[in-house]
C-alpha positions as CSV (number, residue, x, y, z in Angstrom):
1,M,82.4,83.7,94.1
2,R,85.0,81.5,95.8
3,P,85.6,81.9,99.6
4,E,89.0,83.6,99.1
5,Q,87.5,86.1,96.7
6,Q,84.7,86.8,99.2
7,L,87.3,87.4,101.9
8,E,89.3,89.7,99.7
9,A,86.3,91.7,98.7
10,S,85.2,91.9,102.3
11,S,88.7,93.1,103.3
12,R,88.7,95.8,100.6
13,R,85.3,97.0,101.6
14,Q,86.4,97.3,105.3
15,T,89.5,99.2,104.4
16,L,87.5,101.6,102.3
17,T,84.9,102.0,105.0
18,D,87.7,102.9,107.5
19,V,89.3,105.4,105.1
20,V,86.0,107.0,104.1
21,Y,85.4,108.0,107.8
22,S,88.4,110.3,107.4
23,L,86.5,112.5,104.9
24,E,84.4,115.5,105.8
25,P,81.0,114.3,107.1
26,D,79.1,115.3,103.9
27,E,81.7,113.6,101.6
28,N,81.7,110.6,103.9
29,E,77.9,110.2,103.6
30,V,77.8,110.5,99.9
31,V,80.6,108.0,99.3
32,R,79.0,105.5,101.7
33,E,75.6,105.9,100.1
34,L,77.0,105.6,96.5
35,Y,79.5,102.8,97.0
36,L,79.5,101.1,100.4
37,E,75.9,100.6,101.3
38,T,74.7,98.8,98.2
39,D,74.4,95.2,97.2
40,G,77.5,95.4,95.0
41,R,76.0,97.9,92.5
42,R,76.6,101.6,92.5
43,A,73.6,103.6,93.8
44,R,72.0,106.1,91.4
45,T,73.0,109.7,92.1
46,K,69.4,110.9,92.0
47,D,68.4,108.3,94.6
48,V,71.2,109.3,96.9
49,A,70.3,113.0,96.5
50,S,66.7,112.2,97.4
51,R,67.7,110.3,100.5
52,L,70.1,113.0,101.6
53,G,67.8,115.9,100.8
54,C,70.0,117.7,98.3
55,S,70.4,118.0,94.6
56,A,72.0,115.5,92.3
57,S,74.6,118.1,91.3
58,R,75.5,118.5,95.0
59,V,76.0,114.7,95.3
60,I,78.2,114.7,92.2
61,K,80.3,117.6,93.5
62,L,80.8,115.9,96.9
63,E,81.6,112.6,95.2
64,K,84.2,114.1,93.0
65,R,85.8,116.0,95.9
66,A,85.9,112.9,98.1
67,L,87.3,110.6,95.4
68,N,90.0,113.1,94.6
69,K,91.0,113.2,98.3
70,L,91.0,109.4,98.4
71,R,93.0,109.0,95.2
72,R,95.8,111.0,96.8
73,K,96.3,108.1,99.3
74,P,98.4,105.6,97.4
75,Y,97.2,102.6,99.3
76,I,93.6,103.4,98.4
77,R,94.1,104.1,94.7
78,D,93.9,100.4,93.7
79,L,90.8,99.9,95.8
80,L,89.1,102.8,94.1
81,L,90.0,101.4,90.6
82,D,88.2,98.2,91.6
83,L,85.1,100.2,92.4
84,D,85.1,102.0,89.1
85,R,85.0,98.7,87.2
């Protein structure tokens, strides 16, 4: 990855991190575990559930709720689309 691409990716990650902290604490934790605290790959739902001490279905529910909230913020929508790729 070129330096400018690395800088852009770092900037996107920081913006998302800042916005994620506006979520409810349980949603915040799930989104951070799934998307922001990995080495560029999405964490597995069952692994996150195990680390958080809840069921995989609870993680999925919290993830969906959090992403829906974030998608309502226009400036975040494009960043989320990048994560889904």
